[in-house]
N, C-alpha and C positions, 0 to 999 in steps of 0.2 A: 159548378165546374171549377176545378182548381187551376191556378196559374202554372205555367210551364216556364222554367228558367231558360233563357236563351244564352247559349254558351258557344255558338259556332263562330269561327273566325275567318271564314272565306271572304274574299273581297266582294263577291256578288253571288246571289242564288238564282238569278235569272239565267236560264239556259241560253247561251249564245254560241254561235259558230262564226268563225272568221275565215274568209278566203284571203290568203296572203300572197303578195307578189312573188315570194320564193317558192310557190307551188305547194304549199301545205294548207291543210284544213285544220284550223285550231278549234278546240272545244274548251271553254272556260271551266273553272272549277264547279260552277253551278250545273253545267251540263254533265260533267263527270259524275257528280253526286246524284243528280236527279235521274239519270238514265243508267246508273249502275256500271259505268265504264271502268270503275276501279276493280270490278270483278271479272273482267274479260281482257284478253290480250290482243284481239283482232277485230276487224270490222270489214264488211263488204260495202262498196260504194255503188249506188244506183243513180240514174238520172231520168227524170220525167220531162221529156222534151216539150210536150204539150203544155204543161203547167210551169215549166222552168223551175223545177224543184230537185234538190239533192236528197237522196235517201242514204242513211248510214245505219247499216244493220250490224249490231254487235254479235260476234260469234266467238266460240271458245276454241275452235279447231283451226290451226294454221293450214291444214290440208284442204280446207274448203276452197273451191275454185274462186279466185278473186280476193282472197283474204289479205288484208293489209295490216301490218303491225300498228297497234296503238302505242305511241310513245308517250310516256307520262312524266310530268314534271311537278313542281311545287304549286304552280298556278293553273294547272289544267292538263290537257293532252293534245296531241296532234297526230295527223296522218300525212305521210308523204303522198301527194296526189297530183304531181305535175302531169303525168300521162293522162289521167282522168280529166283534169281541168282542160288540158289542151285538146283532147279528143272531142269533148263536148263544147269547145270554144267558150268556156266560162272565163269571163274577164278577170285577169289577175294583175292588171296594171297598177291598181291601187287597192289597198286593204279594204275589205268590206265586212261589215258585221251584220248578222242576221239572227232573229229569234229562232229557237229550235223547239219543236214539240214532239212528243211521242205519239206514234200511230199504232194503236193496239191491233188493228186488223192486219197491217203490214209487218208488225213487229220490228219497227225501225224508227230512227230519229228522222224527222222531216225538216228540211231547211228550204223555205220559200225564198228564192232569189229575187222575186218581184217586190218584196217588202224590205 
């Protein structure tokens, strides 16, 4: 097996999601790359009350019900989510960071708020 040269320059490749006091859900560059968020412009937010998990489903069509714009920057992306966070009473007093994983069955990013 041949060596592969590592040339990537992102700060981290671990997919992380932040819940921020300003009411945004931030996705680091690792999440953007791992989940292909650079190829879509919108996402739909879901909440699993029983398991205390957020679902983020990337979508390409703004017309889909519940579609939120994915705002992209140099170090990742973010979604304006104040109404979502308030509706489900998700704590935003302090910034929290969570691991993010892809669920093939649900076709969405899963964020477990318990971890």
